[in-house]
N, C-alpha and C positions, 0 to 999 in steps of 0.2 A: 640133503639140503639142510635139515635141522642140525645135523652134527657140525656142518661147516659154520652155521650161524652161531652155534654154541661155542665153538672154538674161537670165532672172531670176537664174540662178547667176552670170553674168558681172557683172551689176549689183551683186549682193550682195558679190562678191569686191572690186570697186572701192570700194564703200562701206566695207567693212572695212579696206581698204588705206589709205584716207585718213581714217579715223575719228579717229585721234590728232590730226591737224591741225585737223579741224573742231571736235573737243571743246575743244581749247585756245583757238581763236578765240572760240567761243561763251561759254566760261567767262570769258575775259578781258572780253568785251563786257558780260556780265551784271554783272561786278564794276565796270566803268567806269560803268555806268548806275545803280549803287547798288541792284541787284536781288538781293542776296545772300539775303535772307529773304523772297523773293516766291514766288508760285505758279509763276512762270517757272523759278526755280531748282529748286523741287521737281520740276517736270516734266522739267527737264534732268537731274537726278540719276536719276530713274526711267528716262529714255531711255538714259542712260549705262549703267545696269545691264543694260538690255535688249540694247544693242549689245555689251557685254562678254560676255554669255551667247552671243550669236550668234557672236562672234569665237572664243570658246573651243570651241563645238560644231562649227563648220563650217570654220574658217579656219586656225587654228593658226599664223598668222604667215607661212606660206610665200608666199602671193600678195603680201603687203605687201613682203617682202624683194625679191621679183622686180620689183614695180612701182616702189617708191620707194627701195629700198636701206635699209641700216641707218640709224637715226636716233639721234643722240646724246641721251641722257637730259637733260631740262631740270630743273634743281634751283633752287628758290627758298628762301632762308633767311628765316625769320621769328623774331624774338627777342621773347620774352615775359618779364615779371617773374614770379617765383614765385607771387605772390598772384593773378595772372591765370589760373592753371592750376587746374582742378578735377578733372582726370583723375588718379586715384590711381596708375595704372600709370606715367604719365609722371613723376609726382612721385617714385616709387620708383626709376625709372631715373635721374632727375637725382641722387638721393642716391648711387646706385651709381657712375655714370659721369661726372656733371657736365654731360651733354647728353642730348638725346633727339631722335630723328628719327621723323616720322610722315607717312603718306600723307594729305594733306588731304582728298581726295575720300572716302576711307574714313571719315574723322571726321565727315562731314556727315550721317550717318544720323540 
């Protein structure tokens, strides 16, 4: 029983440690296949939320730093015309600052 629990926890730690890499590859693949508005993307977003909850509750980043080291944040810039934006918070921020930055996965709700 103890060995099985230790293996489960070790597997969970490894899954959490490499989740960022897996998430990026799956997200990119879904976009390449044109599946942004499919049930696959909906399931992916739901699974992403589940994994983020597990990471927050059990993992806290310690194992990831130990296994894969720190990872540079990846940033992608998307430019939109003002008429393409329907989010009022973004429009107010554009009026104040001239630019706006958002987490794309958080906007997919």
